[in-house]
Backbone as CSV, one residue per row, in Angstrom:
resi,resn,N_x,N_y,N_z,CA_x,CA_y,CA_z,C_x,C_y,C_z
1,UNK,0.829,-1.202,0.000,0.000,0.000,0.000,0.861,1.248,0.000
2,UNK,0.289,2.331,-0.439,0.978,3.614,-0.478,0.271,4.586,0.452
3,UNK,1.050,5.440,1.125,0.483,6.478,1.979,0.193,7.723,1.147
4,UNK,-0.984,8.279,1.334,-1.363,9.511,0.641,-1.492,10.624,1.680
5,UNK,-0.713,11.679,1.461,-0.735,12.825,2.368,-1.697,13.889,1.852
6,UNK,-2.431,14.461,2.769,-3.345,15.559,2.464,-2.762,16.789,3.139
7,UNK,-2.263,17.698,2.326,-1.376,18.769,2.780,-2.110,20.101,2.937
8,UNK,-1.669,20.945,3.866,-2.357,22.216,4.136,-1.904,23.355,3.237
9,UNK,-2.841,24.297,2.974,-2.446,25.559,2.367,-2.669,25.687,0.883
10,UNK,-3.809,25.218,0.381,-4.112,25.300,-1.053,-4.002,26.724,-1.571
11,UNK,-4.567,27.660,-0.837,-4.479,29.075,-1.197,-3.416,29.790,-0.369
12,UNK,-3.273,29.358,0.876,-2.398,30.036,1.821,-0.922,29.913,1.441
13,UNK,-0.509,28.764,0.877,0.911,28.517,0.590,1.134,28.183,-0.880
14,UNK,0.401,28.857,-1.730,0.525,28.638,-3.176,1.964,28.811,-3.639
15,UNK,2.638,29.858,-3.173,3.992,30.140,-3.643,4.961,29.018,-3.255
16,UNK,4.773,28.430,-2.086,5.623,27.311,-1.668,5.400,26.106,-2.573
17,UNK,4.146,25.754,-2.808,3.860,24.587,-3.645,4.264,24.820,-5.100
18,UNK,4.229,26.053,-5.525,4.666,26.370,-6.884,6.142,26.038,-7.065
19,UNK,6.932,26.121,-5.997,8.347,25.751,-6.039,8.551,24.269,-5.739
20,UNK,7.770,23.758,-4.805,7.988,22.385,-4.351,7.528,21.345,-5.367
21,UNK,6.380,21.543,-5.976,5.812,20.508,-6.846,6.682,20.200,-8.067
22,UNK,7.275,21.195,-8.742,8.190,20.847,-9.837,9.389,20.034,-9.357
23,UNK,9.893,20.361,-8.181,11.016,19.608,-7.616,10.574,18.180,-7.295
24,UNK,9.387,18.036,-6.763,8.848,16.730,-6.418,8.688,15.857,-7.664
25,UNK,8.289,16.458,-8.763,8.122,15.703,-10.007,9.472,15.368,-10.642
26,UNK,10.390,16.312,-10.645,11.665,16.136,-11.349,12.612,15.205,-10.603
27,UNK,12.590,15.260,-9.274,13.548,14.497,-8.475,12.814,13.543,-7.530
28,UNK,12.137,12.584,-8.097,11.414,11.634,-7.260,12.361,10.816,-6.386
29,UNK,13.649,10.732,-6.798,14.613,9.992,-5.980,14.860,10.654,-4.632
30,UNK,14.474,11.938,-4.491,14.633,12.626,-3.218,13.610,12.142,-2.183
31,UNK,12.532,11.557,-2.659,11.365,11.335,-1.807,11.071,9.842,-1.644
32,UNK,10.439,9.500,-0.525,10.070,8.110,-0.269,9.155,7.595,-1.382
33,UNK,9.416,6.366,-1.836,8.593,5.808,-2.907,7.293,5.195,-2.390
34,UNK,7.133,5.145,-1.055,5.918,4.556,-0.492,4.856,5.606,-0.150
35,UNK,5.059,6.850,-0.552,4.067,7.895,-0.268,3.864,8.790,-1.479
36,UNK,2.757,9.517,-1.471,2.436,10.454,-2.537,1.524,11.539,-1.967
37,UNK,1.254,12.556,-2.763,0.351,13.637,-2.358,-1.063,13.276,-2.791
38,UNK,-1.964,13.148,-1.827,-3.344,12.827,-2.141,-4.170,14.055,-2.464
39,UNK,-3.911,15.153,-1.751,-4.650,16.393,-1.982,-3.919,17.530,-1.283
40,UNK,-4.296,18.738,-1.642,-3.896,19.939,-0.907,-5.186,20.690,-0.585
41,UNK,-5.332,21.112,0.660,-6.608,21.675,1.098,-6.420,23.092,1.644
42,UNK,-7.506,23.841,1.662,-7.466,25.182,2.234,-8.673,26.006,1.835
43,UNK,-8.667,27.253,2.270,-9.745,28.189,1.950,-9.147,29.580,1.821
44,UNK,-9.641,30.381,0.887,-9.128,31.745,0.747,-9.647,32.656,1.851
45,UNK,-9.107,33.840,1.900,-9.565,34.830,2.876,-11.033,35.176,2.644
46,UNK,-11.708,35.572,3.716,-13.103,36.018,3.654,-14.041,34.948,3.110
47,UNK,-13.799,33.718,3.466,-14.652,32.606,3.035,-15.544,32.217,4.210
48,UNK,-16.828,32.600,4.162,-17.677,32.424,5.335,-18.017,30.958,5.595
49,UNK,-17.910,30.107,4.580,-18.166,28.690,4.803,-16.968,28.000,5.457
50,UNK,-15.865,28.707,5.572,-14.641,28.127,6.112,-14.734,27.902,7.609
51,UNK,-13.892,26.998,8.091,-13.822,26.720,9.516,-12.490,26.074,9.835
52,UNK,-12.309,25.717,11.090,-11.051,25.115,11.512,-9.979,26.169,11.756
53,UNK,-9.690,26.935,10.740,-8.769,28.061,10.808,-9.354,29.210,9.995
54,UNK,-8.990,30.426,10.326,-9.404,31.581,9.533,-8.485,31.646,8.321
55,UNK,-9.055,31.495,7.120,-8.253,31.489,5.905,-7.637,32.846,5.621
56,UNK,-6.439,32.831,5.036,-5.804,34.100,4.689,-5.228,34.107,3.277
57,UNK,-5.403,33.038,2.532,-4.872,32.986,1.176,-5.623,33.905,0.237
58,UNK,-4.895,34.622,-0.587,-5.530,35.578,-1.495,-5.106,35.371,-2.943
59,UNK,-4.480,34.226,-3.250,-4.013,34.022,-4.610,-5.198,33.780,-5.545
60,UNK,-5.007,34.102,-6.811,-6.043,33.952,-7.829,-6.562,32.512,-7.868
61,UNK,-7.872,32.354,-7.823,-8.471,31.030,-7.723,-8.132,30.149,-8.919
62,UNK,-8.191,30.737,-10.103,-7.946,29.943,-11.305,-6.483,29.537,-11.421
63,UNK,-5.577,30.357,-10.913,-4.158,29.995,-10.908,-3.903,28.835,-9.955
64,UNK,-4.576,28.853,-8.821,-4.453,27.754,-7.859,-4.939,26.453,-8.499
65,UNK,-6.110,26.498,-9.122,-6.647,25.307,-9.779,-5.723,24.821,-10.887
66,UNK,-5.177,25.742,-11.647,-4.272,25.374,-12.739,-3.053,24.628,-12.222
67,UNK,-2.492,25.087,-11.094,-1.330,24.416,-10.521,-1.687,22.999,-10.092
68,UNK,-2.834,22.816,-9.455,-3.242,21.482,-9.025,-3.475,20.565,-10.223
69,UNK,-4.085,21.083,-11.259,-4.337,20.267,-12.448,-3.036,19.891,-13.140
70,UNK,-2.094,20.809,-13.159,-0.822,20.543,-13.813,-0.122,19.343,-13.199
71,UNK,-0.271,19.170,-11.868,0.406,18.078,-11.182,-0.547,16.952,-10.775
72,UNK,-1.772,17.001,-11.274,-2.723,15.928,-11.024,-3.060,15.728,-9.571
73,UNK,-3.206,16.828,-8.838,-3.465,16.762,-7.401,-4.888,17.233,-7.111
74,UNK,-5.578,16.494,-6.289,-6.929,16.869,-5.884,-6.885,18.117,-5.010
75,UNK,-7.711,19.102,-5.343,-7.835,20.323,-4.536,-9.060,20.187,-3.638
76,UNK,-8.855,20.446,-2.355,-9.957,20.369,-1.405,-10.271,21.737,-0.828
77,UNK,-11.526,22.120,-0.875,-11.978,23.355,-0.267,-12.397,23.065,1.174
78,UNK,-11.856,23.831,2.112,-12.157,23.611,3.524,-13.378,24.435,3.916
79,UNK,-14.524,23.787,3.903,-15.802,24.412,4.249,-16.332,23.787,5.542
80,UNK,-15.562,23.888,6.622,-15.913,23.177,7.850,-16.532,24.079,8.913
81,UNK,-17.172,25.174,8.489,-17.872,26.025,9.441,-19.017,25.241,10.077
82,UNK,-19.083,25.248,11.392,-20.070,24.438,12.115,-21.360,25.186,12.412
83,UNK,-21.432,26.474,12.069,-22.568,27.299,12.494,-23.379,27.849,11.321
84,UNK,-23.282,27.223,10.176,-23.980,27.720,9.003,-25.486,27.474,9.086
85,UNK,-26.229,28.422,8.522,-27.671,28.275,8.370,-28.009,28.453,6.896
86,UNK,-29.250,28.249,6.548,-29.659,28.354,5.141,-29.409,29.749,4.576
87,UNK,-29.430,30.758,5.435,-29.218,32.127,4.941,-27.792,32.357,4.437
88,UNK,-26.860,31.475,4.827,-25.479,31.624,4.386,-25.205,30.933,3.046
89,UNK,-26.115,30.119,2.576,-25.861,29.311,1.385,-25.708,30.124,0.098
90,UNK,-26.399,31.256,-0.078,-26.247,31.990,-1.343,-24.955,32.816,-1.453
91,UNK,-24.061,32.753,-0.481,-22.861,33.587,-0.492,-22.157,33.522,-1.849
92,UNK,-21.917,34.689,-2.440,-21.380,34.741,-3.796,-19.959,34.188,-3.892
93,UNK,-19.104,34.557,-2.947,-17.711,34.132,-3.030,-17.593,32.614,-2.908
94,UNK,-18.308,32.039,-1.987,-18.210,30.598,-1.784,-18.809,29.828,-2.961
95,UNK,-19.891,30.327,-3.511,-20.473,29.671,-4.675,-19.567,29.796,-5.898
96,UNK,-18.878,30.921,-6.022,-17.929,31.073,-7.121,-16.772,30.095,-6.971
97,UNK,-16.315,29.905,-5.741,-15.282,28.901,-5.470,-15.738,27.524,-5.955
98,UNK,-16.953,27.156,-5.600,-17.473,25.857,-6.004,-17.591,25.760,-7.523
99,UNK,-18.046,26.818,-8.145,-18.215,26.796,-9.604,-16.885,26.552,-10.300
100,UNK,-15.821,27.196,-9.827,-14.512,27.077,-10.462,-13.890,25.701,-10.223
101,UNK,-14.039,25.175,-9.013,-13.342,23.931,-8.660,-14.172,22.671,-8.911
102,UNK,-15.416,22.825,-9.311,-16.286,21.674,-9.561,-16.017,21.110,-10.954
103,UNK,-14.831,20.482,-11.109,-14.416,20.025,-12.445,-14.774,18.571,-12.715
104,UNK,-15.053,17.801,-11.655,-15.427,16.411,-11.855,-14.243,15.469,-11.926
105,UNK,-14.443,14.241,-11.478,-13.369,13.268,-11.429,-13.010,12.730,-12.802
106,UNK,-13.878,12.909,-13.809,-13.582,12.424,-15.153,-12.866,13.462,-16.004
107,UNK,-12.639,14.649,-15.434,-11.847,15.643,-16.140,-10.469,15.063,-16.447
108,UNK,-9.986,15.294,-17.659,-8.743,14.645,-18.117,-7.530,15.027,-17.287
109,UNK,-7.617,16.121,-16.507,-6.472,16.556,-15.724,-6.674,16.334,-14.229
110,UNK,-7.714,15.609,-13.856,-7.985,15.403,-12.429,-7.407,14.095,-11.904
111,UNK,-6.820,13.287,-12.749,-6.215,12.006,-12.394,-7.222,11.080,-11.718
112,UNK,-8.484,11.256,-12.054,-9.498,10.352,-11.551,-10.006,10.642,-10.162
113,UNK,-9.443,11.643,-9.485,-9.839,11.928,-8.116,-10.870,13.046,-8.036
114,UNK,-10.825,13.989,-8.951,-11.668,15.159,-8.837,-11.259,16.014,-7.662
115,UNK,-12.070,17.005,-7.345,-11.804,17.887,-6.210,-12.799,17.622,-5.091
116,UNK,-12.416,17.987,-3.873,-13.228,17.643,-2.719,-13.612,18.827,-1.860
117,UNK,-14.487,18.534,-0.911,-14.941,19.503,0.084,-14.755,18.885,1.465
118,UNK,-14.017,19.568,2.335,-13.944,19.182,3.747,-15.091,19.903,4.450
119,UNK,-15.975,19.160,5.096,-17.252,19.751,5.485,-17.698,19.306,6.874
120,UNK,-18.439,20.190,7.517,-19.065,19.912,8.812,-20.587,19.871,8.679
121,UNK,-21.145,20.924,8.103,-22.586,21.154,8.110,-23.332,20.258,7.116
122,UNK,-24.355,19.554,7.592,-25.199,18.767,6.695,-26.051,19.664,5.807
123,UNK,-26.373,20.852,6.291,-27.115,21.812,5.461,-26.290,22.172,4.236
124,UNK,-25.023,22.460,4.449,-24.140,22.799,3.341,-23.869,21.573,2.470
125,UNK,-23.731,20.435,3.069,-23.508,19.199,2.313,-24.625,18.972,1.305
126,UNK,-25.870,19.075,1.749,-27.009,18.870,0.844,-27.030,19.918,-0.256
127,UNK,-26.698,21.160,0.090,-26.707,22.242,-0.888,-25.659,22.004,-1.975
128,UNK,-24.451,21.627,-1.579,-23.384,21.426,-2.561,-23.667,20.198,-3.422
129,UNK,-24.183,19.140,-2.824,-24.527,17.937,-3.593,-25.529,18.255,-4.689
130,UNK,-26.480,19.125,-4.376,-27.526,19.470,-5.347,-27.019,20.401,-6.436
131,UNK,-26.148,21.349,-6.065,-25.760,22.393,-7.013,-24.395,22.168,-7.675
132,UNK,-23.533,21.404,-7.034,-22.185,21.160,-7.569,-21.878,19.666,-7.390
133,UNK,-22.453,18.837,-8.238,-22.490,17.391,-7.974,-21.185,16.636,-8.174
134,UNK,-20.141,17.285,-8.657,-18.917,16.546,-8.968,-17.886,16.536,-7.843
135,UNK,-18.168,17.164,-6.722,-17.244,17.129,-5.589,-17.388,15.809,-4.819
136,UNK,-16.309,15.377,-4.204,-16.408,14.355,-3.171,-16.298,15.060,-1.815
137,UNK,-16.667,14.351,-0.729,-16.767,14.991,0.580,-15.919,14.283,1.626
138,UNK,-15.350,15.115,2.511,-14.534,14.649,3.626,-15.171,15.164,4.907
139,UNK,-15.491,14.267,5.815,-16.054,14.668,7.105,-14.952,15.277,7.965
140,UNK,-15.167,16.508,8.398,-14.116,17.306,9.033,-13.780,16.854,10.449
141,UNK,-12.508,16.990,10.783,-12.070,16.710,12.157,-12.650,17.704,13.152
142,UNK,-13.189,18.830,12.667,-13.806,19.808,13.561,-15.080,19.269,14.221
143,UNK,-15.568,18.114,13.781,-16.686,17.471,14.474,-16.248,16.875,15.811
144,UNK,-14.930,16.764,16.000,-14.340,16.257,17.243,-14.945,14.895,17.606
145,UNK,-14.770,13.944,16.723,-15.279,12.592,16.933,-14.310,11.810,17.811
146,UNK,-14.542,11.864,19.118,-13.657,11.180,20.061,-14.238,9.846,20.541
147,UNK,-15.521,9.628,20.310,-16.162,8.359,20.655,-16.062,7.435,19.437
148,UNK,-15.477,6.251,19.617,-15.205,5.410,18.451,-16.487,4.935,17.767
149,UNK,-17.536,4.702,18.513,-18.789,4.262,17.892,-19.374,5.368,17.012
150,UNK,-19.256,6.632,17.448,-19.723,7.748,16.625,-18.858,7.888,15.373
151,UNK,-17.564,7.701,15.546,-16.653,7.738,14.407,-17.001,6.632,13.403
152,UNK,-17.294,5.465,13.896,-17.644,4.341,13.017,-18.947,4.622,12.269
153,UNK,-19.907,5.234,12.944,-21.155,5.617,12.271,-20.880,6.599,11.143
154,UNK,-19.947,7.512,11.389,-19.587,8.489,10.356,-18.941,7.785,9.164
155,UNK,-18.104,6.803,9.427,-17.486,6.027,8.347,-18.533,5.325,7.488
156,UNK,-19.646,4.963,8.096,-20.684,4.229,7.369,-21.595,5.131,6.550
157,UNK,-21.404,6.440,6.654,-22.201,7.362,5.840,-21.673,7.366,4.398
158,UNK,-22.526,7.036,3.454,-22.104,6.864,2.074,-21.644,8.164,1.423
159,UNK,-22.121,9.301,1.929,-21.780,10.561,1.276,-20.327,10.968,1.494
160,UNK,-19.631,10.340,2.432,-18.249,10.718,2.709,-17.270,9.723,2.096
161,UNK,-16.326,10.251,1.326,-15.247,9.405,0.824,-14.202,9.184,1.906
162,UNK,-13.992,10.220,2.753,-13.038,10.123,3.854,-13.651,10.720,5.106
163,UNK,-13.186,10.257,6.266,-13.600,10.794,7.558,-12.339,11.018,8.388
164,UNK,-12.200,12.232,8.944,-11.039,12.549,9.772,-11.467,12.507,11.238
165,UNK,-11.026,11.493,11.982,-11.393,11.429,13.398,-10.613,12.439,14.213
166,UNK,-11.032,12.657,15.435,-10.225,13.434,16.360,-8.897,12.701,16.573
167,UNK,-7.839,13.472,16.743,-6.508,12.880,16.852,-6.356,11.944,18.043
168,UNK,-7.281,12.039,19.010,-7.181,11.174,20.188,-7.645,9.738,19.929
169,UNK,-8.139,9.483,18.709,-8.450,8.112,18.310,-7.319,7.475,17.504
170,UNK,-6.244,8.226,17.278,-5.175,7.742,16.403,-4.546,6.432,16.866
171,UNK,-4.494,6.229,18.168,-3.816,5.038,18.698,-4.801,4.013,19.275
172,UNK,-6.058,4.109,18.875,-7.068,3.132,19.323,-6.961,1.873,18.465
173,UNK,-5.835,1.184,18.591,-5.482,0.142,17.636,-6.442,-1.041,17.648
174,UNK,-6.928,-1.434,18.801,-7.852,-2.574,18.836,-9.101,-2.288,18.018
175,UNK,-9.660,-1.099,18.200,-10.854,-0.725,17.426,-10.524,-0.496,15.955
176,UNK,-9.387,0.104,15.679,-9.010,0.379,14.295,-8.790,-0.909,13.514
177,UNK,-8.135,-1.877,14.142,-7.887,-3.158,13.473,-9.183,-3.878,13.127
178,UNK,-10.221,-3.662,13.933,-11.485,-4.369,13.743,-12.337,-3.791,12.615
179,UNK,-11.955,-2.639,12.078,-12.707,-2.050,10.974,-12.565,-2.911,9.726
180,UNK,-13.580,-2.870,8.871,-13.486,-3.546,7.578,-12.484,-2.803,6.697
181,UNK,-12.010,-3.459,5.650,-11.060,-2.789,4.771,-11.702,-1.575,4.092
182,UNK,-12.974,-1.677,3.759,-13.673,-0.533,3.159,-13.686,0.650,4.118
183,UNK,-13.923,0.383,5.393,-13.905,1.453,6.386,-12.501,2.010,6.559
184,UNK,-11.498,1.143,6.585,-10.116,1.599,6.729,-9.713,2.537,5.596
185,UNK,-10.186,2.262,4.401,-9.833,3.093,3.255,-10.444,4.485,3.348
186,UNK,-11.441,4.674,4.223,-12.080,5.975,4.397,-11.484,6.777,5.550
187,UNK,-10.655,6.156,6.369,-10.079,6.852,7.526,-8.929,7.737,7.080
188,UNK,-8.947,8.979,7.527,-7.859,9.918,7.243,-7.362,10.475,8.579
189,UNK,-6.207,10.020,9.006,-5.678,10.379,10.317,-5.036,11.767,10.300
190,UNK,-5.318,12.550,11.342,-4.645,13.827,11.557,-3.350,13.552,12.310
191,UNK,-2.214,13.756,11.653,-0.930,13.242,12.153,-0.241,14.129,13.176
192,UNK,-0.224,15.418,12.959,0.719,16.297,13.651,0.045,17.357,14.515
193,UNK,-1.053,16.984,15.149,-1.766,17.916,16.021,-0.916,18.243,17.248
194,UNK,-0.903,19.538,17.592,-0.139,20.011,18.743,-1.043,20.279,19.947
195,UNK,-2.352,20.206,19.734,-3.313,20.500,20.793,-3.127,19.549,21.972
196,UNK,-3.366,20.053,23.162,-3.272,19.269,24.385,-4.174,18.044,24.290
197,UNK,-3.622,16.865,24.566,-4.354,15.610,24.446,-5.556,15.578,25.380
198,UNK,-5.475,16.291,26.484,-6.572,16.303,27.445,-7.561,17.443,27.255
199,UNK,-7.496,18.134,26.126,-8.343,19.300,25.885,-9.825,18.931,25.892
200,UNK,-10.629,19.736,26.587,-12.085,19.546,26.595,-12.809,20.688,25.883
201,UNK,-12.050,21.652,25.367,-12.641,22.840,24.740,-12.451,22.872,23.229
202,UNK,-12.047,21.765,22.636,-11.701,21.771,21.216,-12.876,22.203,20.334
203,UNK,-14.055,21.722,20.659,-15.221,22.083,19.861,-15.546,23.571,20.009
204,UNK,-15.413,24.107,21.217,-15.654,25.536,21.444,-14.648,26.382,20.669
205,UNK,-13.413,25.914,20.620,-12.372,26.621,19.871,-12.752,26.717,18.400
206,UNK,-13.184,25.596,17.827,-13.594,25.588,16.420,-14.824,26.469,16.195
207,UNK,-15.743,26.493,17.142,-16.933,27.333,17.001,-16.566,28.807,16.986
208,UNK,-15.566,29.192,17.758,-15.102,30.585,17.742,-14.564,30.952,16.359
209,UNK,-13.796,30.046,15.750,-13.295,30.288,14.392,-14.455,30.404,13.417
210,UNK,-15.463,29.558,13.569,-16.636,29.618,12.693,-17.338,30.966,12.804
211,UNK,-17.481,31.477,14.023,-18.118,32.787,14.208,-17.291,33.893,13.542
212,UNK,-15.978,33.819,13.693,-15.111,34.828,13.077,-15.251,34.810,11.556
213,UNK,-15.316,33.612,10.976,-15.468,33.526,9.529,-16.805,34.078,9.056
214,UNK,-17.797,34.006,9.933,-19.108,34.563,9.598,-19.186,36.065,9.869
215,UNK,-18.123,36.629,10.420,-18.106,38.056,10.725,-18.854,38.418,11.983
216,UNK,-19.077,37.429,12.853,-19.811,37.670,14.101,-18.842,38.193,15.158
217,UNK,-19.230,39.256,15.804,-18.426,39.799,16.897,-18.596,38.900,18.120
218,UNK,-17.523,38.261,18.528,-17.638,37.286,19.604,-16.413,37.344,20.503
219,UNK,-16.529,36.881,21.728,-15.369,36.849,22.623,-14.286,35.923,22.077
220,UNK,-13.054,36.260,22.345,-11.934,35.422,21.944,-11.940,34.139,22.776
221,UNK,-11.544,33.026,22.142,-11.389,31.781,22.892,-9.954,31.690,23.394
222,UNK,-9.797,31.564,24.680,-8.464,31.487,25.278,-8.183,30.044,25.694
223,UNK,-7.165,29.490,25.109,-6.787,28.118,25.391,-6.204,28.013,26.799
224,UNK,-6.671,27.031,27.554,-6.200,26.852,28.934,-5.243,25.664,29.047
225,UNK,-4.811,25.151,27.908,-3.906,24.002,27.922,-2.544,24.401,28.484
226,UNK,-1.829,23.464,29.089,-0.461,23.752,29.551,0.418,24.196,28.377
227,UNK,1.217,25.227,28.602,2.152,25.732,27.581,1.451,26.249,26.329
228,UNK,0.174,26.661,26.453,-0.557,27.128,25.274,0.056,28.391,24.690
229,UNK,0.776,29.166,25.512,1.384,30.397,25.022,2.525,30.178,24.062
230,UNK,3.018,28.955,23.958,4.128,28.667,23.051,3.705,28.670,21.592
231,UNK,2.418,28.479,21.337,1.979,28.340,19.959,2.347,26.964,19.424
232,UNK,2.293,26.821,18.098,2.580,25.522,17.499,4.082,25.288,17.430
233,UNK,4.511,24.144,17.944,5.890,23.687,17.823,5.855,22.254,17.318
234,UNK,6.560,21.978,16.221,6.566,20.629,15.682,7.184,19.656,16.686
235,UNK,8.204,20.112,17.382,8.842,19.268,18.394,7.853,18.904,19.497
236,UNK,6.982,19.846,19.830,5.948,19.588,20.837,4.901,18.616,20.297
237,UNK,4.520,18.792,19.021,3.553,17.885,18.402,4.072,16.451,18.401
238,UNK,5.382,16.302,18.209,5.974,14.965,18.171,5.876,14.246,19.516
239,UNK,5.698,15.012,20.584,5.572,14.420,21.922,4.122,14.132,22.293
240,UNK,3.201,14.535,21.436,1.784,14.325,21.698,1.464,12.828,21.615
241,UNK,0.675,12.289,22.549,0.333,10.858,22.489,-0.374,10.452,21.205
242,UNK,-0.997,11.415,20.519,-1.693,11.092,19.276,-0.854,11.287,18.028
243,UNK,0.406,11.681,18.195,1.262,11.968,17.035,1.505,10.717,16.196
244,UNK,1.413,10.880,14.897,1.737,9.805,13.953,2.945,10.244,13.152
245,UNK,4.062,9.586,13.372,5.294,9.914,12.685,5.491,9.084,11.439
246,UNK,6.546,9.387,10.725,6.803,8.735,9.446,7.025,7.233,9.619
247,UNK,7.684,6.832,10.694,7.918,5.404,10.921,6.636,4.700,11.364
248,UNK,5.768,5.413,12.083,4.466,4.846,12.433,3.661,4.546,11.172
249,UNK,3.671,5.482,10.240,2.911,5.307,8.999,3.420,4.086,8.239
250,UNK,4.730,4.017,8.057,5.313,2.949,7.239,5.213,1.586,7.904
251,UNK,5.437,1.528,9.213,5.576,0.238,9.890,4.342,-0.226,10.648
252,UNK,3.393,0.694,10.904,2.191,0.316,11.649,0.920,0.515,10.839
253,UNK,0.691,1.743,10.355,-0.597,2.048,9.739,-0.748,1.435,8.350
254,UNK,0.269,1.520,7.517,0.174,0.902,6.195,-0.037,-0.610,6.281
255,UNK,0.739,-1.333,7.101,0.482,-2.775,7.218,-0.906,-3.107,7.758
256,UNK,-1.505,-2.188,8.528,-2.852,-2.412,9.059,-3.933,-2.132,8.024
257,UNK,-3.552,-1.526,6.886,-4.518,-1.266,5.822,-4.990,0.164,5.710
258,UNK,-4.328,1.111,6.416,-4.689,2.523,6.355,-3.724,3.259,5.421
259,UNK,-4.245,4.206,4.662,-3.381,4.845,3.665,-3.547,6.351,3.546
260,UNK,-4.398,6.982,4.355,-4.632,8.419,4.215,-4.273,9.162,5.499
261,UNK,-3.467,10.222,5.317,-2.889,10.933,6.446,-2.922,12.439,6.190
262,UNK,-3.543,13.157,7.125,-3.688,14.604,6.997,-2.611,15.312,7.812
263,UNK,-1.992,16.311,7.199,-1.011,17.155,7.871,-1.658,18.515,8.114
264,UNK,-1.740,18.938,9.366,-2.333,20.239,9.646,-1.279,21.343,9.502
265,UNK,-1.750,22.603,9.427,-0.777,23.689,9.367,-1.186,24.898,8.561
266,UNK,-2.478,25.055,8.235,-2.899,26.212,7.437,-2.607,27.531,8.128
267,UNK,-2.611,27.530,9.452,-2.390,28.773,10.184,-0.934,29.048,10.482
268,UNK,-0.034,28.210,9.978,1.390,28.368,10.245,2.081,29.037,9.061
269,UNK,3.390,29.210,9.142,4.135,29.834,8.059,4.673,28.810,7.084
270,UNK,5.131,29.304,5.919,5.661,28.428,4.880,6.853,27.623,5.355
271,UNK,7.694,28.219,6.223,8.877,27.510,6.712,8.482,26.262,7.480
272,UNK,7.405,26.330,8.272,6.954,25.160,9.018,6.375,24.108,8.075
273,UNK,5.631,24.535,7.061,5.085,23.593,6.092,6.216,22.868,5.378
274,UNK,7.276,23.590,5.053,8.432,22.953,4.436,9.012,21.876,5.351
275,UNK,9.074,22.133,6.654,9.582,21.130,7.584,8.704,19.879,7.571
276,UNK,7.400,20.052,7.438,6.511,18.896,7.337,6.802,18.100,6.062
277,UNK,6.995,18.807,4.949,7.286,18.142,3.678,8.606,17.379,3.751
278,UNK,9.562,17.947,4.447,10.859,17.284,4.613,10.718,16.050,5.493
279,UNK,10.049,16.198,6.626,9.956,15.096,7.579,9.129,13.935,7.030
280,UNK,7.950,14.245,6.470,7.029,13.187,6.087,7.299,12.589,4.708
281,UNK,7.961,13.323,3.829,8.056,12.867,2.451,9.471,12.695,1.921
282,UNK,10.454,13.338,2.536,11.784,13.433,1.943,12.784,12.520,2.646
283,UNK,13.540,11.766,1.866,14.588,10.918,2.432,15.620,11.800,3.138
284,UNK,16.090,11.384,4.316,16.998,12.237,5.105,18.207,12.745,4.330
285,UNK,18.799,11.922,3.477,20.018,12.331,2.772,19.758,13.385,1.701
286,UNK,18.472,13.580,1.363,18.141,14.571,0.335,17.432,15.797,0.907
287,UNK,17.222,15.833,2.208,16.505,16.969,2.781,17.248,18.280,2.553
288,UNK,18.577,18.244,2.603,19.354,19.464,2.375,19.174,19.972,0.954
289,UNK,19.012,19.054,0.004,18.808,19.470,-1.386,17.473,20.203,-1.546
290,UNK,16.439,19.676,-0.892,15.126,20.321,-0.981,15.167,21.673,-0.282
291,UNK,15.782,21.727,0.902,15.905,23.005,1.616,16.625,24.039,0.763
292,UNK,17.746,23.653,0.191,18.527,24.602,-0.605,17.726,25.117,-1.783
293,UNK,17.000,24.229,-2.434,16.215,24.654,-3.598,15.158,25.682,-3.200
294,UNK,14.476,25.410,-2.081,13.399,26.304,-1.651,13.951,27.597,-1.070
295,UNK,14.941,27.498,-0.176,15.451,28.692,0.500,16.208,29.625,-0.436
296,UNK,16.825,29.073,-1.468,17.612,29.907,-2.373,16.761,30.644,-3.397
297,UNK,15.458,30.374,-3.388,14.558,31.151,-4.237,14.199,32.435,-3.488
298,UNK,14.829,33.518,-3.874,14.652,34.784,-3.150,13.265,35.388,-3.309
299,UNK,12.488,34.828,-4.238,11.152,35.367,-4.442,10.168,34.789,-3.426
300,UNK,10.568,33.759,-2.681,9.658,33.103,-1.766,9.898,33.550,-0.340
301,UNK,8.884,34.157,0.248,8.958,34.604,1.630,8.499,33.464,2.535
302,UNK,9.453,32.840,3.228,9.129,31.672,4.043,8.734,32.021,5.464
303,UNK,8.924,33.255,5.873,8.708,33.576,7.275,7.618,34.634,7.467
């Protein structure tokens, strides 16, 4: 089996991927042969259907789509706002996004995958299915599915091609092993979460982001986790009990029949995303080559 990574920053880190993807195609010897890019996900700035993180990407939509088509990569729109109502469905910007990216899996440049929607709201799910029928759907980790029976019910929903559980289910090996192969193929693990494993406010945190995306004036959510003031640190994420590292993927998850892995990081900088690409995809002896190629491009602002 091959591991497929679902990478952050479709709009947010366009300039990074514009440099990385040609290198990835030209020098496949730099990268592990047991993994590939399954999709790149994100949302542009001022996208009210967005959730999880407040989008800040402002690159031209058609240029973003063109880059994904050029490299045969599925583009995923992150529409995981948990507080949508029917009055939000006619939003012009979000509908224009859907119109542009609704190319269908049979499009000659989609490599058979088509483009997807990461989604929370069933109201929005029904609306997109009716009006833009060529998308596939991913059940968002913002649902915070920490109960395995609820997660399994979500896997059994036919409308979802993939389901991202809460990261605290990542090591529930007895339950994971018991899934059918069809269910395993729908699981998409969130690998590098830095959030406190004991957090009880995760859903409230996501709801605050949803309100901000809707333009609602609301109180700030203050994280009470230990060391929350440090922000995201990859080294800290690696110490998280739910962390899935490169050796875990190759030696544990792939042999168990799982092949989809999500890397978070839309709210981080390009330099951190590059570190994820190096760690998860690049052979150690070639990491310096990838770094040099990216860092020596003076047109790319990594920080």
